[in-house]
PABATI-43093 format. One record per residue: x, y, z of N, C-alpha, C, O, CB in turn; residue in one letter; residue number from 1. Coordinates in steps of 0.2 Angstrom, whole numbers. Glycine has a CB too. Layout:
PABATI-43093
nu->X, nv->Y, nw->Z, cau->X, cav->Y, caw->Z, cu->X, cv->Y, cw->Z, ou->X, ov->Y, ow->Z, cbu->X, cbv->Y, cbw->Z, rest->a, nr->NUM
...
END
This chain:
PABATI-43093
nu->501, nv->593, nw->389, cau->496, cav->595, caw->393, cu->498, cv->595, cw->401, ou->495, ov->598, ow->405, cbu->489, cbv->591, cbw->393, rest->m, nr->1
nu->504, nv->591, nw->402, cau->506, cav->590, caw->408, cu->505, cv->584, cw->411, ou->502, ov->579, ow->408, cbu->504, cbv->596, cbw->413, rest->g, nr->2
nu->506, nv->583, nw->418, cau->505, cav->576, caw->421, cu->499, cv->576, cw->425, ou->495, ov->582, ow->426, cbu->511, cbv->575, cbw->425, rest->y, nr->3
nu->497, nv->570, nw->427, cau->491, cav->569, caw->431, cu->492, cv->563, cw->436, ou->497, ov->561, ow->436, cbu->485, cbv->568, cbw->426, rest->c, nr->4
nu->487, nv->562, nw->440, cau->487, cav->556, caw->444, cu->482, cv->551, cw->442, ou->476, ov->553, ow->441, cbu->487, cbv->558, cbw->452, rest->i, nr->5
nu->483, nv->545, nw->442, cau->478, cav->540, caw->440, cu->479, cv->534, cw->444, ou->484, ov->532, ow->446, cbu->479, cbv->538, cbw->432, rest->a, nr->6
nu->473, nv->531, nw->445, cau->473, cav->525, caw->449, cu->475, cv->519, cw->445, ou->475, ov->518, ow->439, cbu->465, cbv->523, cbw->451, rest->s, nr->7
nu->478, nv->514, nw->448, cau->480, cav->507, caw->445, cu->474, cv->504, cw->442, ou->475, ov->499, ow->438, cbu->484, cbv->503, cbw->450, rest->d, nr->8
nu->468, nv->505, nw->445, cau->463, cav->502, caw->442, cu->462, cv->503, cw->434, ou->458, ov->500, ow->431, cbu->456, cbv->503, cbw->446, rest->r, nr->9
nu->464, nv->509, nw->432, cau->464, cav->511, caw->425, cu->471, cv->508, cw->422, ou->470, ov->505, ow->417, cbu->464, cbv->519, cbw->424, rest->i, nr->10
nu->476, nv->510, nw->424, cau->483, cav->509, caw->421, cu->485, cv->501, cw->422, ou->489, ov->499, ow->417, cbu->488, cbv->513, cbw->423, rest->t, nr->11
nu->484, nv->498, nw->427, cau->486, cav->491, caw->428, cu->481, cv->486, cw->427, ou->482, ov->481, ow->423, cbu->488, cbv->491, cbw->436, rest->v, nr->12
nu->475, nv->488, nw->429, cau->469, cav->483, caw->428, cu->465, cv->484, cw->422, ou->461, ov->480, ow->420, cbu->465, cbv->483, cbw->434, rest->e, nr->13
nu->466, nv->490, nw->418, cau->463, cav->491, caw->412, cu->456, cv->493, cw->412, ou->452, ov->493, ow->407, cbu->463, cbv->484, cbw->408, rest->g, nr->14
nu->454, nv->496, nw->418, cau->447, cav->499, caw->418, cu->447, cv->506, cw->414, ou->452, ov->509, ow->413, cbu->445, cbv->500, cbw->425, rest->g, nr->15
nu->441, nv->508, nw->413, cau->439, cav->514, caw->410, cu->439, cv->520, cw->415, ou->438, ov->518, ow->421, cbu->433, cbv->514, cbw->406, rest->k, nr->16
nu->440, nv->526, nw->413, cau->439, cav->531, caw->418, cu->432, cv->532, cw->420, ou->428, ov->533, ow->416, cbu->442, cbv->538, cbw->415, rest->v, nr->17
nu->431, nv->531, nw->426, cau->424, cav->531, caw->429, cu->422, cv->538, cw->433, ou->417, ov->540, ow->434, cbu->422, cbv->526, cbw->433, rest->g, nr->18
nu->428, nv->541, nw->435, cau->427, cav->547, caw->439, cu->434, cv->551, cw->438, ou->439, ov->549, ow->438, cbu->426, cbv->546, cbw->446, rest->y, nr->19
nu->433, nv->558, nw->436, cau->439, cav->562, caw->435, cu->437, cv->569, cw->437, ou->431, ov->571, ow->437, cbu->441, cbv->562, cbw->427, rest->m, nr->20
nu->442, nv->572, nw->440, cau->441, cav->579, caw->442, cu->448, cv->583, cw->441, ou->453, ov->580, ow->440, cbu->439, cbv->579, cbw->449, rest->y, nr->21
nu->447, nv->590, nw->441, cau->453, cav->594, caw->440, cu->453, cv->599, cw->446, ou->448, ov->603, ow->447, cbu->452, cbv->598, cbw->433, rest->r, nr->22
nu->459, nv->599, nw->449, cau->460, cav->603, caw->455, cu->466, cv->608, cw->453, ou->469, ov->606, ow->447, cbu->461, cbv->599, cbw->461, rest->e, nr->23
nu->468, nv->612, nw->457, cau->474, cav->616, caw->456, cu->480, cv->612, cw->456, ou->480, ov->608, ow->460, cbu->474, cbv->622, cbw->461, rest->e, nr->24
nu->484, nv->612, nw->451, cau->490, cav->608, caw->451, cu->495, cv->610, cw->456, ou->495, ov->616, ow->458, cbu->493, cbv->609, cbw->444, rest->g, nr->25
nu->499, nv->605, nw->458, cau->504, cav->607, caw->463, cu->510, cv->611, cw->461, ou->514, ov->614, ow->464, cbu->507, cbv->600, cbw->466, rest->d, nr->26
nu->511, nv->611, nw->454, cau->516, cav->615, caw->451, cu->514, cv->616, cw->444, ou->509, ov->613, ow->441, cbu->523, cbv->611, cbw->451, rest->e, nr->27
nu->518, nv->620, nw->440, cau->516, cav->621, caw->433, cu->515, cv->615, cw->428, ou->511, ov->615, ow->424, cbu->521, cbv->626, cbw->430, rest->p, nr->28
nu->519, nv->610, nw->429, cau->518, cav->604, caw->425, cu->512, cv->600, cw->427, ou->511, ov->595, ow->423, cbu->525, cbv->600, cbw->425, rest->a, nr->29
nu->509, nv->601, nw->433, cau->504, cav->597, caw->435, cu->497, cv->600, cw->432, ou->495, ov->605, ow->433, cbu->503, cbv->597, cbw->443, rest->d, nr->30
nu->494, nv->596, nw->428, cau->488, cav->598, caw->425, cu->482, cv->599, cw->430, ou->477, ov->602, ow->428, cbu->485, cbv->593, cbw->419, rest->s, nr->31
nu->483, nv->595, nw->435, cau->477, cav->595, caw->440, cu->472, cv->590, cw->439, ou->468, ov->589, ow->444, cbu->474, cbv->602, cbw->440, rest->g, nr->32
nu->473, nv->586, nw->434, cau->468, cav->580, caw->433, cu->470, cv->574, cw->437, ou->475, ov->573, ow->438, cbu->468, cbv->578, cbw->425, rest->w, nr->33
nu->464, nv->571, nw->440, cau->465, cav->565, caw->444, cu->460, cv->561, cw->441, ou->454, ov->562, ow->440, cbu->463, cbv->567, cbw->451, rest->r, nr->34
nu->462, nv->554, nw->440, cau->458, cav->549, caw->436, cu->457, cv->543, cw->441, ou->462, ov->540, ow->443, cbu->461, cbv->548, cbw->430, rest->f, nr->35
nu->451, nv->541, nw->441, cau->449, cav->535, caw->445, cu->445, cv->530, cw->440, ou->441, ov->533, ow->436, cbu->445, cbv->537, cbw->451, rest->f, nr->36
nu->445, nv->524, nw->442, cau->440, cav->519, caw->438, cu->433, cv->520, cw->441, ou->428, ov->519, ow->437, cbu->443, cbv->512, cbw->439, rest->e, nr->37
nu->433, nv->522, nw->447, cau->426, cav->523, caw->450, cu->424, cv->518, cw->455, ou->420, ov->519, ow->459, cbu->421, cbv->523, cbw->445, rest->g, nr->38
nu->428, nv->512, nw->456, cau->426, cav->508, caw->461, cu->431, cv->508, cw->467, ou->430, ov->504, ow->472, cbu->426, cbv->501, cbw->458, rest->s, nr->39
nu->435, nv->513, nw->467, cau->440, cav->513, caw->473, cu->436, cv->516, cw->479, ou->433, ov->521, ow->479, cbu->446, cbv->518, cbw->471, rest->e, nr->40
nu->437, nv->512, nw->484, cau->434, cav->515, caw->490, cu->439, cv->519, cw->494, ou->445, ov->520, ow->492, cbu->432, cbv->509, cbw->495, rest->d, nr->41
nu->438, nv->522, nw->500, cau->442, cav->526, caw->504, cu->448, cv->522, cw->506, ou->454, ov->525, ow->505, cbu->439, cbv->529, cbw->510, rest->q, nr->42
nu->448, nv->516, nw->508, cau->454, cav->512, caw->510, cu->459, cv->512, cw->504, ou->465, ov->513, ow->505, cbu->452, cbv->505, cbw->512, rest->e, nr->43
nu->456, nv->510, nw->498, cau->460, cav->510, caw->492, cu->464, cv->516, cw->491, ou->470, ov->517, ow->489, cbu->456, cbv->507, cbw->486, rest->y, nr->44
nu->460, nv->522, nw->491, cau->462, cav->528, caw->489, cu->467, cv->531, cw->494, ou->472, ov->535, ow->492, cbu->456, cbv->533, cbw->489, rest->a, nr->45
nu->467, nv->529, nw->500, cau->471, cav->531, caw->506, cu->478, cv->528, cw->505, ou->483, ov->530, ow->508, cbu->469, cbv->529, cbw->512, rest->d, nr->46
nu->479, nv->523, nw->500, cau->485, cav->519, caw->499, cu->489, cv->522, cw->493, ou->487, ov->521, ow->487, cbu->484, cbv->512, cbw->499, rest->d, nr->47
nu->494, nv->527, nw->494, cau->497, cav->530, caw->488, cu->500, cv->525, cw->483, ou->501, ov->527, ow->477, cbu->502, cbv->535, cbw->491, rest->a, nr->48
nu->501, nv->519, nw->485, cau->504, cav->514, caw->480, cu->500, cv->512, cw->475, ou->502, ov->509, ow->470, cbu->507, cbv->508, cbw->484, rest->s, nr->49
nu->493, nv->514, nw->476, cau->488, cav->512, caw->470, cu->488, cv->518, cw->465, ou->483, ov->517, ow->461, cbu->481, cbv->511, cbw->474, rest->h, nr->50
nu->492, nv->523, nw->466, cau->491, cav->529, caw->461, cu->498, cv->530, cw->458, ou->503, ov->529, ow->462, cbu->488, cbv->535, cbw->464, rest->f, nr->51
nu->499, nv->533, nw->452, cau->505, cav->535, caw->449, cu->504, cv->541, cw->445, ou->498, ov->543, ow->444, cbu->508, cbv->529, cbw->444, rest->e, nr->52
nu->510, nv->544, nw->444, cau->510, cav->550, caw->440, cu->511, cv->548, cw->433, ou->515, ov->545, ow->431, cbu->515, cbv->556, cbw->442, rest->i, nr->53
nu->507, nv->551, nw->428, cau->507, cav->550, caw->421, cu->506, cv->556, cw->417, ou->503, ov->561, ow->420, cbu->502, cbv->544, cbw->419, rest->y, nr->54
nu->508, nv->556, nw->411, cau->506, cav->562, caw->406, cu->499, cv->561, cw->405, ou->497, ov->555, ow->404, cbu->511, cbv->561, cbw->400, rest->e, nr->55
nu->495, nv->566, nw->404, cau->488, cav->566, caw->403, cu->487, cv->562, cw->396, ou->482, ov->558, ow->396, cbu->485, cbv->573, cbw->402, rest->v, nr->56
nu->492, nv->563, nw->392, cau->491, cav->559, caw->385, cu->491, cv->552, cw->386, ou->487, ov->548, ow->383, cbu->497, cbv->561, cbw->381, rest->n, nr->57
nu->495, nv->549, nw->391, cau->495, cav->542, caw->392, cu->488, cv->540, cw->394, ou->486, ov->534, ow->392, cbu->500, cbv->540, cbw->398, rest->t, nr->58
nu->485, nv->543, nw->399, cau->478, cav->541, caw->401, cu->473, cv->542, cw->395, ou->468, ov->538, ow->395, cbu->476, cbv->545, cbw->407, rest->i, nr->59
nu->474, nv->547, nw->391, cau->469, cav->548, caw->385, cu->470, cv->542, cw->381, ou->465, ov->540, ow->377, cbu->471, cbv->554, cbw->382, rest->a, nr->60
nu->476, nv->539, nw->380, cau->477, cav->533, caw->376, cu->473, cv->527, cw->380, ou->471, ov->522, ow->376, cbu->484, cbv->531, cbw->376, rest->n, nr->61
nu->473, nv->526, nw->386, cau->469, cav->521, caw->390, cu->462, cv->522, cw->389, ou->458, ov->517, ow->388, cbu->471, cbv->521, cbw->397, rest->y, nr->62
nu->459, nv->528, nw->389, cau->452, cav->530, caw->388, cu->451, cv->536, cw->384, ou->451, ov->542, ow->387, cbu->449, cbv->530, cbw->395, rest->d, nr->63
nu->450, nv->536, nw->378, cau->449, cav->541, caw->373, cu->443, cv->546, cw->375, ou->442, ov->551, ow->372, cbu->449, cbv->539, cbw->366, rest->m, nr->64
nu->438, nv->543, nw->379, cau->432, cav->547, caw->381, cu->434, cv->553, cw->385, ou->430, ov->558, ow->385, cbu->427, cbv->542, cbw->385, rest->d, nr->65
nu->440, nv->553, nw->388, cau->441, cav->559, caw->392, cu->444, cv->565, cw->387, ou->443, ov->571, ow->390, cbu->447, cbv->557, cbw->397, rest->i, nr->66
nu->446, nv->564, nw->381, cau->449, cav->569, caw->377, cu->445, cv->575, cw->377, ou->447, ov->581, ow->377, cbu->450, cbv->566, cbw->370, rest->i, nr->67
nu->438, nv->575, nw->375, cau->434, cav->581, caw->374, cu->434, cv->585, cw->381, ou->432, ov->591, ow->381, cbu->427, cbv->580, cbw->372, rest->p, nr->68
nu->435, nv->582, nw->386, cau->434, cav->586, caw->393, cu->440, cv->589, cw->396, ou->440, ov->592, ow->401, cbu->431, cbv->580, cbw->398, rest->l, nr->69
nu->446, nv->588, nw->393, cau->453, cav->589, caw->396, cu->454, cv->597, cw->396, ou->458, ov->599, ow->400, cbu->458, cbv->586, cbw->392, rest->l, nr->70
nu->450, nv->601, nw->392, cau->451, cav->608, caw->393, cu->446, cv->611, cw->398, ou->446, ov->617, ow->399, cbu->450, cbv->611, cbw->386, rest->d, nr->71
nu->443, nv->607, nw->402, cau->438, cav->609, caw->407, cu->442, cv->613, cw->412, ou->448, ov->611, ow->414, cbu->434, cbv->604, cbw->410, rest->s, nr->72
nu->439, nv->618, nw->416, cau->442, cav->622, caw->421, cu->443, cv->618, cw->427, ou->440, ov->613, ow->429, cbu->439, cbv->628, cbw->422, rest->p, nr->73
nu->448, nv->621, nw->431, cau->449, cav->619, caw->438, cu->442, cv->619, cw->442, ou->438, ov->623, ow->441, cbu->454, cbv->623, cbw->442, rest->i, nr->74
nu->441, nv->613, nw->445, cau->434, cav->613, caw->449, cu->429, cv->608, cw->445, ou->424, ov->607, ow->448, cbu->431, cbv->619, cbw->450, rest->g, nr->75
nu->431, nv->606, nw->439, cau->427, cav->602, caw->435, cu->427, cv->595, cw->438, ou->433, ov->593, ow->440, cbu->428, cbv->603, cbw->428, rest->s, nr->76
nu->422, nv->591, nw->437, cau->422, cav->584, caw->439, cu->417, cv->581, cw->434, ou->412, ov->583, ow->432, cbu->420, cbv->583, cbw->446, rest->a, nr->77
nu->418, nv->574, nw->433, cau->414, cav->570, caw->428, cu->414, cv->563, cw->431, ou->419, ov->561, ow->434, cbu->417, cbv->571, cbw->421, rest->f, nr->78
nu->408, nv->560, nw->429, cau->408, cav->553, caw->431, cu->404, cv->549, cw->425, ou->401, ov->552, ow->421, cbu->403, cbv->552, cbw->438, rest->e, nr->79
nu->406, nv->543, nw->425, cau->403, cav->539, caw->419, cu->396, cv->537, cw->421, ou->395, ov->534, ow->426, cbu->408, cbv->533, cbw->418, rest->r, nr->80
nu->392, nv->538, nw->416, cau->385, cav->535, caw->416, cu->384, cv->531, cw->410, ou->389, ov->530, ow->406, cbu->380, cbv->541, cbw->416, rest->t, nr->81
nu->378, nv->528, nw->410, cau->377, cav->523, caw->404, cu->378, cv->527, cw->397, ou->379, ov->524, ow->392, cbu->370, cbv->520, cbw->404, rest->p, nr->82
nu->377, nv->534, nw->397, cau->378, cav->537, caw->391, cu->385, cv->540, cw->390, ou->386, ov->544, ow->385, cbu->373, cbv->543, cbw->391, rest->t, nr->83
nu->390, nv->539, nw->395, cau->396, cav->542, caw->394, cu->398, cv->546, cw->400, ou->395, ov->546, ow->405, cbu->397, cbv->546, cbw->388, rest->g, nr->84
nu->404, nv->550, nw->400, cau->406, cav->554, caw->405, cu->402, cv->560, cw->405, ou->401, ov->564, ow->400, cbu->413, cbv->556, cbw->404, rest->l, nr->85
nu->399, nv->562, nw->411, cau->394, cav->567, caw->412, cu->397, cv->572, cw->418, ou->400, ov->569, ow->422, cbu->387, cbv->565, cbw->414, rest->q, nr->86
nu->396, nv->578, nw->417, cau->398, cav->583, caw->422, cu->394, cv->582, cw->428, ou->388, ov->581, ow->428, cbu->398, cbv->590, cbw->419, rest->e, nr->87
nu->398, nv->583, nw->434, cau->395, cav->583, caw->440, cu->394, cv->590, cw->442, ou->399, ov->594, ow->444, cbu->399, cbv->579, cbw->446, rest->i, nr->88
nu->388, nv->593, nw->442, cau->387, cav->600, caw->443, cu->390, cv->603, cw->450, ou->393, ov->609, ow->450, cbu->380, cbv->602, cbw->443, rest->p, nr->89
nu->390, nv->599, nw->455, cau->393, cav->602, caw->462, cu->400, cv->601, cw->463, ou->403, ov->603, ow->468, cbu->389, cbv->598, cbw->467, rest->e, nr->90
nu->404, nv->599, nw->457, cau->411, cav->599, caw->458, cu->414, cv->592, cw->460, ou->411, ov->587, ow->459, cbu->413, cbv->604, cbw->463, rest->g, nr->91
nu->419, nv->593, nw->464, cau->423, cav->586, caw->465, cu->425, cv->586, cw->472, ou->424, ov->590, ow->476, cbu->430, cbv->586, cbw->461, rest->f, nr->92
nu->427, nv->580, nw->474, cau->429, cav->578, caw->481, cu->437, cv->577, cw->480, ou->439, ov->572, ow->476, cbu->426, cbv->572, cbw->484, rest->e, nr->93
nu->441, nv->581, nw->482, cau->448, cav->580, caw->481, cu->451, cv->573, cw->483, ou->449, ov->570, ow->488, cbu->452, cbv->585, cbw->484, rest->p, nr->94
nu->457, nv->571, nw->480, cau->460, cav->565, caw->481, cu->464, cv->567, cw->488, ou->467, ov->572, ow->488, cbu->465, cbv->564, cbw->475, rest->l, nr->95
nu->465, nv->562, nw->492, cau->469, cav->563, caw->498, cu->476, cv->564, cw->496, ou->478, ov->562, ow->491, cbu->468, cbv->557, cbw->503, rest->p, nr->96
nu->480, nv->568, nw->500, cau->487, cav->569, caw->499, cu->490, cv->562, cw->498, ou->490, ov->558, ow->502, cbu->490, cbv->573, cbw->504, rest->d, nr->97
nu->494, nv->561, nw->493, cau->498, cav->555, caw->491, cu->505, cv->556, cw->493, ou->509, ov->551, ow->492, cbu->497, cbv->553, cbw->484, rest->l, nr->98
END
């Protein structure tokens, strides 16, 4: 599926995906998916050292709840609610340039 960008709060700290969105990829290998645990504030997000590039499959192994959503189109966004990951109808707020 290509690569994505994910927060250390998922991959290092072991949190579930709490917010995810898909934007236009930077290149053909970029899926456009961006994954956050959900508690990252702007200061955290502004520090590129808190994010890494991973294969989408790697993040799916951390949180299998994302798998049914991975074919969603560019512009899609989802957030975790008590009932699981739900679509945000108004779309996404892009990740700052890393």
